[in-house]
MOPAC internal coordinates of N, CA, C and O (Angstrom, degrees):
PM7 1SCF
backbone

  N    0.0000 0     0.00 0     0.00 0    0    0    0
  C    1.4516 1     0.00 0     0.00 0    1    0    0
  C    1.5182 1   109.13 1     0.00 0    2    1    0
  O    1.2310 1   121.59 1   -49.37 1    3    2    1
  N    1.3171 1   114.56 1   130.63 1    3    2    1
  C    1.4586 1   120.11 1   179.87 1    5    3    2
  C    1.5226 1   110.88 1  -118.33 1    6    5    3
  O    1.2310 1   120.75 1   143.29 1    7    6    5
  N    1.3218 1   116.18 1   -36.71 1    7    6    5
  C    1.4630 1   119.58 1  -176.47 1    9    7    6
  C    1.5334 1   110.64 1  -138.88 1   10    9    7
  O    1.2310 1   121.12 1     1.34 1   11   10    9
  N    1.3229 1   115.46 1  -178.66 1   11   10    9
  C    1.4645 1   120.24 1  -175.32 1   13   11   10
  C    1.5273 1   111.82 1   -63.91 1   14   13   11
  O    1.2310 1   120.24 1   143.68 1   15   14   13
  N    1.3160 1   117.15 1   -36.32 1   15   14   13
  C    1.4669 1   120.35 1   176.99 1   17   15   14
  C    1.5301 1   110.06 1   -59.74 1   18   17   15
  O    1.2310 1   120.66 1   134.89 1   19   18   17
  N    1.3306 1   116.34 1   -45.11 1   19   18   17
  C    1.4646 1   120.25 1   177.89 1   21   19   18
  C    1.5294 1   110.92 1   -60.26 1   22   21   19
  O    1.2310 1   120.65 1   140.30 1   23   22   21
  N    1.3194 1   116.37 1   -39.70 1   23   22   21
  C    1.4639 1   120.95 1   178.45 1   25   23   22
  C    1.5267 1   110.28 1   -63.51 1   26   25   23
  O    1.2310 1   120.25 1   137.88 1   27   26   25
  N    1.3198 1   117.12 1   -42.12 1   27   26   25
  C    1.4653 1   120.42 1   178.08 1   29   27   26
  C    1.5297 1   110.65 1   -62.34 1   30   29   27
  O    1.2310 1   120.40 1   139.35 1   31   30   29
  N    1.3268 1   116.85 1   -40.65 1   31   30   29
  C    1.4608 1   120.60 1   178.17 1   33   31   30
  C    1.5282 1   111.10 1   -65.98 1   34   33   31
  O    1.2310 1   120.88 1   142.70 1   35   34   33
  N    1.3245 1   115.91 1   -37.30 1   35   34   33
  C    1.4637 1   121.56 1   176.67 1   37   35   34
  C    1.5301 1   109.75 1   -61.62 1   38   37   35
  O    1.2310 1   120.23 1   133.18 1   39   38   37
  N    1.3269 1   117.16 1   -46.82 1   39   38   37
  C    1.4657 1   120.74 1   178.49 1   41   39   38
  C    1.5271 1   111.17 1   -63.92 1   42   41   39
  O    1.2310 1   121.02 1   143.96 1   43   42   41
  N    1.3204 1   115.66 1   -36.04 1   43   42   41
  C    1.4611 1   120.72 1   179.77 1   45   43   42
  C    1.5335 1   110.76 1   -60.30 1   46   45   43
  O    1.2310 1   120.50 1   147.88 1   47   46   45
  N    1.3345 1   116.65 1   -32.12 1   47   46   45
  C    1.4669 1   120.08 1   178.83 1   49   47   46
  C    1.5322 1   111.63 1   -65.10 1   50   49   47
  O    1.2310 1   120.27 1   162.55 1   51   50   49
  N    1.3312 1   117.09 1   -17.45 1   51   50   49
  C    1.4641 1   122.52 1   175.24 1   53   51   50
  C    1.5316 1   111.21 1   -99.78 1   54   53   51
  O    1.2310 1   120.51 1  -173.95 1   55   54   53
  N    1.3223 1   116.64 1     6.05 1   55   54   53
  C    1.4550 1   120.76 1  -179.33 1   57   55   54
  C    1.5154 1   113.35 1    81.15 1   58   57   55
  O    1.2310 1   120.53 1  -160.53 1   59   58   57
  N    1.3330 1   116.59 1    19.47 1   59   58   57
  C    1.4636 1   121.50 1  -177.59 1   61   59   58
  C    1.5232 1   109.12 1  -106.74 1   62   61   59
  O    1.2310 1   120.75 1   -63.87 1   63   62   61
  N    1.3224 1   116.17 1   116.13 1   63   62   61
  C    1.4609 1   121.93 1   176.21 1   65   63   62
  C    1.5203 1   106.93 1  -124.38 1   66   65   63
  O    1.2310 1   121.13 1   -57.57 1   67   66   65
  N    1.3302 1   115.43 1   122.43 1   67   66   65
  C    1.4641 1   120.47 1  -176.84 1   69   67   66
  C    1.5188 1   108.93 1  -125.66 1   70   69   67
  O    1.2310 1   121.11 1   -55.45 1   71   70   69
  N    1.3264 1   115.47 1   124.55 1   71   70   69
  C    1.4594 1   120.51 1   171.54 1   73   71   70
  C    1.5173 1   107.84 1  -149.04 1   74   73   71
  O    1.2310 1   121.22 1   -55.18 1   75   74   73
  N    1.3075 1   115.28 1   124.82 1   75   74   73
  C    1.4578 1   121.12 1   176.11 1   77   75   74
  C    1.5228 1   107.67 1  -128.27 1   78   77   75
  O    1.2310 1   120.77 1   -22.41 1   79   78   77
  N    1.2913 1   116.13 1   157.59 1   79   78   77
  C    1.4596 1   120.64 1  -178.74 1   81   79   78
  C    1.5268 1   111.52 1   -59.23 1   82   81   79
  O    1.2310 1   120.59 1   138.19 1   83   82   81
  N    1.3188 1   116.47 1   -41.81 1   83   82   81
  C    1.4658 1   121.73 1  -179.66 1   85   83   82
  C    1.5292 1   109.01 1   -90.10 1   86   85   83
  O    1.2310 1   120.47 1   -60.48 1   87   86   85
  N    1.3192 1   116.71 1   119.52 1   87   86   85
  C    1.4705 1   121.27 1  -177.09 1   89   87   86
  C    1.5261 1   112.10 1   -60.16 1   90   89   87
  O    1.2310 1   120.33 1   144.53 1   91   90   89
  N    1.3175 1   116.98 1   -35.47 1   91   90   89
  C    1.4728 1   119.27 1   179.72 1   93   91   90
  C    1.5253 1   111.01 1   -64.77 1   94   93   91
  O    1.2310 1   120.47 1   142.99 1   95   94   93
  N    1.3150 1   116.70 1   -37.01 1   95   94   93
  C    1.4634 1   119.99 1   176.41 1   97   95   94
  C    1.5287 1   110.44 1   -67.63 1   98   97   95
  O    1.2310 1   120.86 1   141.43 1   99   98   97
  N    1.3239 1   115.96 1   -38.57 1   99   98   97
  C    1.4602 1   120.03 1   176.57 1  101   99   98
  C    1.5203 1   110.24 1   -59.52 1  102  101   99
  O    1.2310 1   120.56 1   132.82 1  103  102  101
  N    1.3298 1   116.54 1   -47.18 1  103  102  101
  C    1.4638 1   120.86 1  -179.54 1  105  103  102
  C    1.5252 1   111.20 1   -61.99 1  106  105  103
  O    1.2310 1   120.68 1   139.58 1  107  106  105
  N    1.3066 1   116.31 1   -40.42 1  107  106  105
  C    1.4608 1   120.84 1   179.09 1  109  107  106
  C    1.5294 1   111.07 1   -63.27 1  110  109  107
  O    1.2310 1   120.56 1   136.94 1  111  110  109
  N    1.3170 1   116.54 1   -43.06 1  111  110  109
  C    1.4606 1   120.52 1  -179.64 1  113  111  110
  C    1.5261 1   111.26 1   -69.45 1  114  113  111
  O    1.2310 1   120.24 1   141.98 1  115  114  113
  N    1.3227 1   117.14 1   -38.02 1  115  114  113
  C    1.4620 1   121.02 1   176.73 1  117  115  114
  C    1.5286 1   109.47 1   -61.57 1  118  117  115
  O    1.2310 1   120.60 1   136.04 1  119  118  117
  N    1.3278 1   116.46 1   -43.96 1  119  118  117
  C    1.4649 1   119.87 1   178.61 1  121  119  118
  C    1.5311 1   110.52 1   -61.01 1  122  121  119
  O    1.2310 1   120.35 1   136.81 1  123  122  121
  N    1.3085 1   116.94 1   -43.19 1  123  122  121
  C    1.4633 1   120.85 1   178.59 1  125  123  122
  C    1.5277 1   110.55 1   -58.22 1  126  125  123
  O    1.2310 1   120.50 1   133.04 1  127  126  125
  N    1.3289 1   116.66 1   -46.96 1  127  126  125
  C    1.4661 1   120.79 1  -178.14 1  129  127  126
  C    1.5251 1   111.50 1   -65.20 1  130  129  127
  O    1.2310 1   120.25 1   140.11 1  131  130  129
  N    1.3254 1   117.12 1   -39.89 1  131  130  129
  C    1.4652 1   120.71 1   178.34 1  133  131  130
  C    1.5274 1   109.62 1   -62.95 1  134  133  131
  O    1.2310 1   120.42 1   136.05 1  135  134  133
  N    1.3179 1   116.79 1   -43.95 1  135  134  133
  C    1.4729 1   120.44 1   178.85 1  137  135  134
  C    1.5367 1   111.25 1   -62.86 1  138  137  135
  O    1.2310 1   120.49 1   141.74 1  139  138  137
  N    1.3208 1   116.66 1   -38.26 1  139  138  137
  C    1.4671 1   119.98 1   177.58 1  141  139  138
  C    1.5275 1   111.34 1   -66.56 1  142  141  139
  O    1.2310 1   120.44 1   137.95 1  143  142  141
  N    1.3281 1   116.76 1   -42.05 1  143  142  141
  C    1.4617 1   119.55 1   177.95 1  145  143  142
  C    1.5228 1   110.92 1   -60.41 1  146  145  143
  O    1.2310 1   120.62 1   140.25 1  147  146  145
  N    1.3202 1   116.41 1   -39.75 1  147  146  145
  C    1.4671 1   119.92 1   178.37 1  149  147  146
  C    1.5296 1   110.82 1   -69.66 1  150  149  147
  O    1.2310 1   120.39 1   137.67 1  151  150  149
  N    1.3179 1   116.85 1   -42.33 1  151  150  149
  C    1.4642 1   120.78 1   179.68 1  153  151  150
  C    1.5283 1   110.78 1   -58.54 1  154  153  151
  O    1.2310 1   121.06 1   142.09 1  155  154  153
  N    1.3204 1   115.58 1   -37.91 1  155  154  153
  C    1.4629 1   120.96 1   179.23 1  157  155  154
  C    1.5288 1   112.19 1   -84.05 1  158  157  155
  O    1.2310 1   120.88 1  -177.93 1  159  158  157
  N    1.3277 1   115.92 1     2.07 1  159  158  157
  C    1.4662 1   123.82 1   179.37 1  161  159  158
  C    1.5264 1   112.42 1    59.31 1  162  161  159
  O    1.2310 1   120.99 1  -143.42 1  163  162  161
  N    1.3347 1   115.71 1    36.58 1  163  162  161
  C    1.4593 1   121.00 1   177.05 1  165  163  162
  C    1.5201 1   111.84 1   -90.87 1  166  165  163
  O    1.2310 1   120.56 1   163.75 1  167  166  165
  N    1.3395 1   116.54 1   -16.25 1  167  166  165
  C    1.4621 1   120.90 1   175.93 1  169  167  166
  C    1.5273 1   108.57 1  -126.92 1  170  169  167
  O    1.2310 1   121.55 1   -24.33 1  171  170  169
  N    1.3221 1   114.64 1   155.67 1  171  170  169
  C    1.4629 1   119.93 1  -179.09 1  173  171  170
  C    1.5244 1   110.77 1   -74.96 1  174  173  171
  O    1.2310 1   121.44 1   -17.37 1  175  174  173
  N    1.3126 1   114.85 1   162.63 1  175  174  173
  C    1.4652 1   120.52 1   177.09 1  177  175  174
  C    1.5276 1   110.09 1   -60.90 1  178  177  175
  O    1.2310 1   120.40 1   141.00 1  179  178  177
  N    1.3338 1   116.84 1   -39.00 1  179  178  177
  C    1.4647 1   121.39 1  -179.76 1  181  179  178
  C    1.5256 1   111.26 1   -63.75 1  182  181  179
  O    1.2310 1   120.31 1   134.84 1  183  182  181
  N    1.3338 1   117.01 1   -45.16 1  183  182  181
  C    1.4685 1   120.36 1   177.71 1  185  183  182
  C    1.5235 1   110.74 1   -63.40 1  186  185  183
  O    1.2310 1   120.52 1   140.98 1  187  186  185
  N    1.3243 1   116.61 1   -39.02 1  187  186  185
  C    1.4587 1   121.19 1   178.48 1  189  187  186
  C    1.5266 1   110.70 1   -61.52 1  190  189  187
  O    1.2310 1   120.43 1   131.34 1  191  190  189
  N    1.3147 1   116.79 1   -48.66 1  191  190  189
  C    1.4681 1   121.13 1  -179.03 1  193  191  190
  C    1.5210 1   110.53 1   -62.01 1  194  193  191
  O    1.2310 1   120.45 1   136.60 1  195  194  193
  N    1.3284 1   116.74 1   -43.40 1  195  194  193
  C    1.4626 1   121.00 1   178.49 1  197  195  194
  C    1.5292 1   110.99 1   -62.59 1  198  197  195
  O    1.2310 1   120.46 1   135.84 1  199  198  197
  N    1.3160 1   116.73 1   -44.16 1  199  198  197
  C    1.4682 1   121.26 1  -179.14 1  201  199  198
  C    1.5246 1   111.22 1   -63.34 1  202  201  199
  O    1.2310 1   120.04 1   134.95 1  203  202  201
  N    1.3204 1   117.52 1   -45.05 1  203  202  201
  C    1.4662 1   120.89 1   179.93 1  205  203  202
  C    1.5264 1   110.22 1   -63.72 1  206  205  203
  O    1.2310 1   120.00 1   141.15 1  207  206  205
  N    1.3252 1   117.60 1   -38.85 1  207  206  205
  C    1.4705 1   120.83 1   178.26 1  209  207  206
  C    1.5287 1   110.52 1   -62.57 1  210  209  207
  O    1.2310 1   120.30 1   138.31 1  211  210  209
  N    1.3217 1   117.03 1   -41.69 1  211  210  209
  C    1.4665 1   121.10 1   178.49 1  213  211  210
  C    1.5268 1   109.94 1   -63.75 1  214  213  211
  O    1.2310 1   120.29 1   135.44 1  215  214  213
  N    1.3122 1   117.05 1   -44.56 1  215  214  213
  C    1.4664 1   121.18 1   179.91 1  217  215  214
  C    1.5207 1   110.47 1   -62.24 1  218  217  215
  O    1.2310 1   120.07 1   133.34 1  219  218  217
  N    1.3219 1   117.48 1   -46.66 1  219  218  217
  C    1.4712 1   121.21 1   179.98 1  221  219  218
  C    1.5268 1   110.66 1   -60.80 1  222  221  219
  O    1.2310 1   120.54 1   140.28 1  223  222  221
  N    1.3246 1   116.58 1   -39.72 1  223  222  221
  C    1.4686 1   120.38 1   177.45 1  225  223  222
  C    1.5294 1   110.40 1   -61.25 1  226  225  223
  O    1.2310 1   120.62 1   135.33 1  227  226  225
  N    1.3249 1   116.41 1   -44.67 1  227  226  225
  C    1.4645 1   120.76 1  -179.94 1  229  227  226
  C    1.5277 1   111.56 1   -66.27 1  230  229  227
  O    1.2310 1   120.16 1   140.92 1  231  230  229
  N    1.3222 1   117.31 1   -39.08 1  231  230  229
  C    1.4673 1   121.02 1   177.78 1  233  231  230
  C    1.5241 1   109.64 1   -62.42 1  234  233  231
  O    1.2310 1   120.35 1   133.91 1  235  234  233
  N    1.3263 1   116.93 1   -46.09 1  235  234  233
  C    1.4673 1   120.71 1   178.37 1  237  235  234
  C    1.5217 1   111.12 1   -60.83 1  238  237  235
  O    1.2310 1   120.54 1   140.97 1  239  238  237
  N    1.3182 1   116.58 1   -39.03 1  239  238  237
  C    1.4690 1   121.02 1   178.32 1  241  239  238
  C    1.5315 1   109.92 1   -63.26 1  242  241  239
  O    1.2310 1   120.33 1   136.34 1  243  242  241
  N    1.3282 1   116.98 1   -43.66 1  243  242  241
  C    1.4678 1   121.11 1   178.42 1  245  243  242
  C    1.5226 1   111.55 1   -63.64 1  246  245  243
  O    1.2310 1   120.42 1   138.35 1  247  246  245
  N    1.3256 1   116.81 1   -41.65 1  247  246  245
  C    1.4672 1   120.52 1  -179.70 1  249  247  246
  C    1.5263 1   111.52 1   -66.38 1  250  249  247
  O    1.2310 1   120.48 1   145.00 1  251  250  249
  N    1.3261 1   116.68 1   -35.00 1  251  250  249
  C    1.4658 1   119.61 1  -179.64 1  253  251  250
  C    1.5325 1   111.66 1   -71.98 1  254  253  251
  O    1.2310 1   120.48 1   156.73 1  255  254  253
  N    1.3461 1   116.69 1   -23.27 1  255  254  253
  C    1.4622 1   120.55 1   177.68 1  257  255  254
  C    1.5197 1   111.28 1   -73.92 1  258  257  255
  O    1.2310 1   120.94 1   154.76 1  259  258  257
  N    1.3235 1   115.80 1   -25.24 1  259  258  257
  C    1.4617 1   119.59 1   177.32 1  261  259  258
  C    1.4422 1   116.17 1   101.79 1  262  261  259
  O    1.2310 1   120.10 1   180.00 1  263  262  261

């Protein structure tokens, strides 16, 4: 995973598709799903860390836009 699109494709492989009108809500829901996948040990620690970093980057980008 390199970017948010890659993360969405990764989630799609688990049957998870998330899209909401508000991008911040989308990011929040994606983070929730990633945390659940890790809690259930369906993804590796490395994938989890990478996914959270991508989400945090996107959140910061959204906040900087205003």
